[in-house]
N, C-alpha and C positions, 0 to 999 in steps of 0.2 A: 504494500500500500504506500502511496506516495506521501511523503511528509515534507512540508515546507518547500515544495517545488523541486524536490530531489528527482531528477529526470532518469535516475537509474532504474526506477521501478514504475511499471505501468499500474494504475489503480484498478486492478481487475477484480477486486473482491466484490464490489457492489455494482459495477457497470461493465459493459463490454469494453475490452481494451481498445485504445484509440486506433491501433493499427487495423482493427477489424470493423470500425464504424463505417457505414455507408455514407457516400457523399450526400449532402442535403438535397432533397427533391430528386435524387437519382432513381431512375426506374431500373429494377433488377433485370439483368439480361437472362435470357433463357438458359445460357450456359451456367450462370450463377445459381439459378433455380435447380438445375440438374445436379450441380455440385452439392447444394444444400440437401437435396433428397438423398444423394448417395451418402453424405456424412451422417444424416439422420438414420439411415438404414444401418450403418456400421455400428452405431451405438444403441440400436434396438428401439428407436422411436416407432417403428412399425411392428414391434413384437406384440404378440397376443397376450398382453397382460390386461387386467381389469382397469379401466379408467372411467371417470365420471365426467369427462369434459367433451363428449361427443354431442354434436347438435345436428340432427338430420343426417347422420352418417358421416359427417366431416369433423376433423379434429379442430375444435374451435380455437382460434387465436394462435395456432402453431406458428411460431417465428414472427408473429406480428407485433408483439409487445415485449420489449426487453426490460431488464431491471432498471435501466436508466431512463425509460420512457416516461412520459407524463402520466399522472394518475388518471384513471377513468373517473367518470362522473359518478362517484359513489352515491350521491344523492339520488341518482336515477336507478341505482340498484346494480349490484354485481350479478353477473350471469353464471351459467353452468360451466364456463371455462375456468372458474376460480378454484373450485374445491379439490378436484382430483379424487382418486381412490381413497376410501376411508377404512379399508380393512373389513373385518367381519365382527359379528357379535353386537353387544349393546352399544358400543361406542362407534360403530361404523358410520353413523350419520353425525358424529360430533367430534371431528378431528380438527381441533383448534377453533379459531374464529372463522367459521364457514360463511359462505355468502348469505345464507339465511339469517345467521346471527348478526352479521354486519349490517345487512339491509334493515333488520328489525331495529337495531340500535339507532341507526340514522333516522329511520321513520319515527322512532320514539322521541328523538331530539326535536324533530319537526313538530310532533304532536304536543310536546312540552311547551311549545311557544303559543299554543292555541288556548288562551285562558278560558274561553267559553267551553271548549271541549273538556278541559280539566274539571270545570265546575259541574258539567253535566254528566261526567262519568258516573255510572250507576254504582251504588254502594252494594257490595256483596259480602256475605258472611257477617257474623256478629263481631263485636270489637275483640281484637286480639290483645293479649298482654304485651307481647313483643312481636314486631315484624323485623325480620332480618333481610336486608337487601344484599344478595350475593350468596351463592351456594358453593363457593370455594372453601378452602381449608379455614380461612378466617371466619366466614359466615357459619360454617358447620360447627366450629369450635364455640362460637358465641351461642348458637342455639343449644349446644350440648351443655354449656355452663348454666344457662337458664333452666334447662330441663333438670339438671342435677340439683340445683338450688331450690327450684319450685316445680316438682313433678307434675302438678296439676295446671301449671301455667299454659295458656293457649298461645302457641307460637306458630308463625307462618314464615317460611323461608321462600323468598322470591329469587329464582335462578333463571337467567336469560337463555342459557344453553338448554338443549334437550336432555342432557345428562348432567347430574351434579358433579362437583369436583373442581371446577375452575380449571386451572392449568395442571391440576393433579388428576390426570386421566390417562388412559392407556390406548394403544393400538394393538389389535390382534390380527395376525396374518397367518394363513395356512399355506404351507409350501411343501409340495410333494408328500402330503400326509403329516407334516410336522407343524405343530401349532407354536407360533412364536409371539411373544408379548413384549412390547416396548413402551417406554414412557412418552407421553405427549409433551411433557415439559418438566415439571417438578420431579426431581430425580433422586438425589442421594440422601442417606440418613445414616445413623448408627443407633444402637440401642441406648437410649438416654439413661443416665445414671442418677440424675437429681432434678429437682425443680418441677415446674408444671409439665414439661414434656415427658418426664419419667412417670409422673402421676397419670397422665393421659394414656401413656403406653400400657400401663398396668390396667387401667380401667377399661380400655378398649380391647383388651386381651390380645394385643399384638405380640408376636413371638419374640422371646428373649434368646432363643437358640435357633440360629438359622443355618441352613445347609446349602451347598452349592454343587452343581454338576461337575464331575471330574472330567478333565480332558481325556480324549481317547484318540487313537490313531496317531497321525503326525502332529497332533496338538500336544501330546505328552512332552513335557519339558518346557513348553511355552508358558509365559507368565501373563495373566489376565487381570485387569482391573475388575472390580465387582460393581462398578457404577460407570457413568459416562463423564465424570468430572475429575476424579482423583488423579488420573495418569498424566494430566497436562501440566501439573506443577506440584500440587500438594502431596501427591503420592506417586511421583513419576518413576520412582524406583521399583514400584510394585508390578509393573507391566512392561512387556517388550514393545517399545514404541519406535517406529521408523520415522525419520525426517526425510521428506522428499523435496528436492530442489529441481526447478525446471530450467536452470541455466541462467536465471536473472537475479533471483532473490539473494541478497547479501553477497553478491559476487561469487557464489558457490558454483562449482561444476555440477552439471546435471547428474542426478542420481540419488541414491538412498544412503542414509547414515542411520545406524541402529543404536538406540540408547545413548544419544549423543552427549547429554550433559553428564551422565554417569562416567563416560569416557573422557571428560574434559574436552570434548569436541575434537579429539584426536582423529576420529574417523571421518571428519567433515572436510571436504576439499574446498575451503574458503580462505580468503586472505587472513593472515595472522592478526592484522589490526582489528578485523571484525570479530575474530574469535576472542581477542582480549576484551572487547567491548561487551559481547554477550556473556562471557564468563564473569566480567566485572559486575554486570547487572544481576546475574544469577546468584552471586556470592555476596552481594552488597549488604553490609550491616545497616541498622537503622540510622538514618541521618539525625544529627543533633540540632535541636532548635536554637535560635539565638538566646543569649542570656536573658532570663526573666520571662521567656515565652513558654507556655505549656505546649507539649509536643502535639497533642491531637488538634488543638485549635490552630496551631501554626501550620500543620499539614493541610488543614482545610482552607488555607488562604491561597493555595496554588493547585494547579492540576498535577496529576501524576507525571505527565510529560515534562512539566516545568521542574518537578523535583528531580527527574532523571537527568535533564539537561543542565540543571543548576547545581544544587547541593551534592548530587551523586556524581557530577562531573563526567557524564556520559553523553552520547549523541543520538542521532536519529535512528541508527540501527537498533539500539536498545529500546527506543520508543516503539519502533515498528514491531519488535518481537513481543513487547509487553501488550500490544494491542491484540495479539492472538489470544490473550487471556481476557483482558477487559472487554474486548469486542465480541466475545463468544459466551462466556459464563458470567453470570451475576449482573452485568451492566449493559452488555451489548453495545458499547460505545468505545470510541478510540481513547487511548491512554492520555492523549493531550487535551481531552475534554473533561474527564471526570476528576473529582476531588482526590487529592493525594490521601486524604483521610479515608475515603472510600476504598482506595487501594490497600490501606492498612487493615480495613475490615476483612479484606481477602488474604491478608498476610503476605503481600507481595514484597519483593526485595526493596530495600531502602526505607521501608516504613516500620520494620520490626527488628528486634535485636538479633534474631537468628532465623534463617530460612530453612525449609525442609531439606532433608538429606535426599540426594539423588540415588542412594543405594539402600534405602530402608527396605525391610523384608516383611512388614506387617502393617495393617491398618484396620480400624474397626468400621470404616465406611463401607457401605454396600447400598445396593438398590434392590427393592422388590421388583419382580418382573414388570409390574405396572408403574414403576417409580413410586412416588408418594400417592398415587392413585389408590394404593392399597389402604393407606391411612384414611383417605376420604371415604372409601367404602366402609371402613370400620365405624366411622362416625355415623354414616347413614344407617347401618345396621343397629347401632346403639340408640339412635333417635326414633327409628320406625322399624322395629325388629322384623316384621314380615315384608319389608320393602326389598329384602334380598332373601331369596329362597335358602332353605337349609338351616343348619345350626349356627351357633356362635363360634364354632371352631374356625381358626384362621383360614384353613383351606377352603371351607365353605364360603366364608365371607369374601375371599379373594376370587373364587371361581364361580359361584352360583350366579344365575342371572338376576337382574333387577326385576322386580314385580311392579311395573310402573303404575298400575291401577291402585296400588296401595299407598302411593306417595301422597295423595291429596284427597283424603276421604272426608266428607262433610262430618262435622262433629268431633273429629279426632283432635286431641290436644296438640299434636305435633303434625304440621302439614308442610309438604315440600312441593311447591308449584313451579314446575319447569316450563321453559318457553315463555316466561313472564318477564318482560323487560321493564324495569322501573322507569317511570317518566318524571314524577314529581313527588317530593316529600316536603311537607310543610306543617308547622304547628297550626292547630285549629284555634287561632286567636293569638294573643300576645304570648310569645315564647316563655316569658317569665311566669305566666299564670295559666297557660293552656293545660288542659287535662288530657288532650288527645292529639295525635298526629295523623294527618291525612296522607295516605300513600296511594298514588295513582300509577298503574302499570298497564302495559299493552300486552295482550295475549290473543292470539287468533285473529288479529286484525281489528280488535276493538279495545277501547279503554275501559278499565274497571277500577274501582276504588275500594280500599279497605281502611279501617280505622284501627289505631293502635295506641296503647298507653305509653309505649316507648318504642323507639326504632334504633336498630344497630345497622349502620352502613358498613357492610363488609366488602362492598365493591371498591374498586380502585379510585384514586384521587381524580382521574380524568372523568369519572362518572360522578363522584361526590360533589364536585364543584359546580356541576350543572344541575344535579338532581335536587339538592336541598334549596328550595326556592327562597327561604328567608334567612339564608346563611349570612352571618355578620361579615362586614368588610375585612376584619382582621383575618378571618378564615380564608376569604377569597384571595387576599394578598399572599397568605402563606401558600395556598394551593397553586398560585401562579408560579411559584418557584419549583414545583414538582415537574419533572420531565420523565417521560417513559420511552424507552427504545424498543423497537420491534425485533422479533426473531422468528426463525423457522426451525422447527425440529423435524428432521426427516428420519424415518425408520425405513431402511432399505433392506428388503428381504433378498438374501443371496441364496442361490441353489447350492453353492459351495464357496469356500473361501481358501482354496488351495494356494492362490498367489500370495496371500498374507503369510501362510505357513511356510511357503518356500523362502520368503524374505526373513523368516524368523521373528515375525511381529504379530501383535494382536490389535494394534492401533496405529494410526498414521497422523502426522502433522505436516502441513504444507503451507505455502506462503503466497501463492498466486492461484487465482481461479475462484471456485465456489467454496466458501467457507475456509476453515483453518484446520479442523480437528475432527477425527472420527474413529470409533473403535467398536470392537465386539466385546461385550462384557461377559464375564463368567456368570451364567444365569443361576439365580436362586431357585431351589426346588422345594416344593411342598405338595402334599396330597398326590395327585396323579400328574402334576405338571413337572415334567422332566425332559426338557428339550436336549438334543444331543449337543456336544461340544467337540466336534470332529470336523476337520477341514473338508471332508468329503460329504458332509451333511449340511442342511440349511442352517442359516444363522442371520441375525439382524446386525447390520452395520449402521450405527446411529451417528448422525451429524447434527450438532447444534450450530446454527448460523445466525450471527448478528449482521448488521449492515452499518458498520462504523463509517464515519465521514471525516477523515482527518482534515484539519484546516478550517472546519466550520465551527462557529460557536454552537454550544450544545443544543440550544433551543432550535436552531436551524437544522442541525445535524439530525435530530430525531424526527423532525418533520420530513426532511428529505428521505430519510430511511423508510418512514411509513408510506410515503408516496410510492417508493419503489415496491414495497410489499404489496400494495393494493393494485399496482399497475401490471403485475406479473401473473399471467395465467398459469395454471398447473402444468400445462405442456412445456412452458419455458423452464419452470423449476425442474421438471423431469429431465429436460434436455441438459441443463447445466449439471445436474447430479450425475447423470450417465456419462457426460463428457469428463467430469472430474475423476470418476472412478476409472474410466478407461485410460486417462492420462496417468494416473497413479500406478495402476497395476497391469496395464495392457502388455507391457514388455515381459511380464511374468506369467502370461497365459490367461489373463482375464479377458473375457469377451462380454461386454455389457449387453449385447443383444441376446446372449445365451444365458448368462449367469445371474442376471437380475430378474427376479420373479415378480416383484411388486415394489412400489414406492408409495409410502404414505407421508404426506407433508402436513404438518400442524403449524398453521400461521398464528402468531400472537402479535396483534397490533400494538399492545402495550405490555410487552413481556417482562421488562425489568425497569425498576426505577433507575434513572441515570443521574447520579448526584453531581451537580456542578460545584465548583469551589464556593465556599460560603454557605452551603446548604445545611451543614451539620451544626455549625456554631455561628453565633452573631459576631460582629466585628470586635466586641469587647470580650469574646471568649465564652459568653453565656450560651444558652440554648438557641439553636437556629430555628428557622421557620417551620421545620417539620414537627416541632413539639406542639405547636398551637392546636392542631386537630386532636391531640390526645386529651384535651379537655372537652367534656360533653357540652353540647349546646342545647340547653333546655332538656327536652326529652329525646334528643337525638345524639347518639354516640357514634364515633368513627373508629373502626377496628380493622382497617386493611393493612396488609403486610408491609407496604412501602414505609410505614411509620417506623419500622425497625432500621431503615437506612441501608439494609442489605437483605434481600428476600430469601427466605428458606421456610421450611414447614414449621420449624420451632418458633420462628418469629411470627408467622401467620397466626398460629394458635394462641400465642402470647397476646398479640394485639386484639384478636377476636374475644378472648376471655376478659381482657381488661375492659373492652367496650361493653361486654355483657354485664360486668360488675357495675358499671356506671348506669346502664339501663335498669338493672334491678333496684338500684338506689332510688331512681325516680318512682318506681312502683311502690316503694315503702314510704315515700315522702308524704 
């Protein structure tokens, strides 16, 4: 990725390389069309895999809209070219922000401007004690806390997706008779040992002893990460990771290097000066603040890129490498845009006293097959026991189908209403004295209204700031500082992964093209779920992709990235993923047209909070603007995971539980 005009690198991560851009207004020649068709055929764009982007027999949007193109008129509605294949099972129609979800959200925003329509929305149901907006982990934890504190309380959860869980959901794909499960987004965990997460783990009957499939065949002897995050920095010594260079990045010769940092880059054919810089970044101790300055507040005065180039004394190569982390996991933004204190929350070099070892042999981090979707399912089972078939044993909770008709039964104390997009939340009168809150939502093309004694907004800040109609100016100013970056999580079902085994790797890192990182995790096993871990058998290769925009201020960068996300049909995402895997592994026997069985893409328009400098702390070192929504406003409390400053499942349930505690206090007042 190009940094500060450095012409050595084409910015190919988020847009087509300049060398391949067509001339403005140029009409493609027939020979170009034929070449494109041959290229598509080589990577399997004509392969007989399941897609959901065909219109009247033609592949909609194929090649027409690239990642760098202008955004479609979302207000007019995204079409069938957007979603792509969603896998099988309960989550097949809920892979990320689908066209239906996005269209409903934008329609709801329009409806929310119709004051007459809001007033006329019919009242349904009796008054609820608590309405929770958002059925992700924050909202589910809020509802669970209310349920445990007041079992008889009437609670309604409004979830805009067709399946609960927010970003904690799964994809399920069947390949050659093998069932494969991967995360849609929220991914890794460990078995917590203290505090609220440990208490919830125990109460939800989540397993404390977990088992994993053992490698067989040519996979014996290979090291695997047990999630999709650890091997890229925090646990890079746990897995065999290959770095791929295409002949331009970092001045390196084209080819592969295995376990590069563990070998001090000795196997990497790159200039010695670049090696010194990357190793200097990787080994950097924590930078010292000026005398009299607190470390955390000082770090928050600058971007991580500024820390790298300034106090750390390094250059653009280190910033570019750091962006493979900040631009993929946790923030999905470039290192020169996010707060250096945000980098400290990730434990990145230069912000902490010691960095992780490249040669460690153990970690307690792992991922359920569904990622943290397994935790979301456990919440649903605890809230509405017959909403998931089977017993409370973990294997049943993780594997049994949803019983959707049990979600929202009239008269039940706990109700979960999916496909319900909140439009407006407002106190019924003066917030200081109101006894009720009005909640209007859109479902099935019509507006409906419910009344609640308290509301928890578990939806993200980009929703909350529009949703709460009587929100005080201080909250609005605070929410104006929240930025969210988009991301795509792709689960690629491979018929085999022999090329990776031949390279002696289970994951790959690259520096140009689509994304930066991808791996095959060692799958957890439970009940009857025991997928193979053998290079001759099917497996999921998972890529988390952000769209960082180096050189742009953060507010502009996340908007530009979201524009790209919505401008890209599934067919183009598929083409880029196929091309990337062919580029990585083609020389080692990989054939994208033969070896890729299916690709599920999960788009998240607001995947991660992206913290700008000054977001965590005020100029005097006190609390920053993100602290303001932690105070309840009248009978409305805010509990979304962004308020932690770095998103993960433990933060989500912590914020949801805090907001629920505030809501319960209003019921007792």
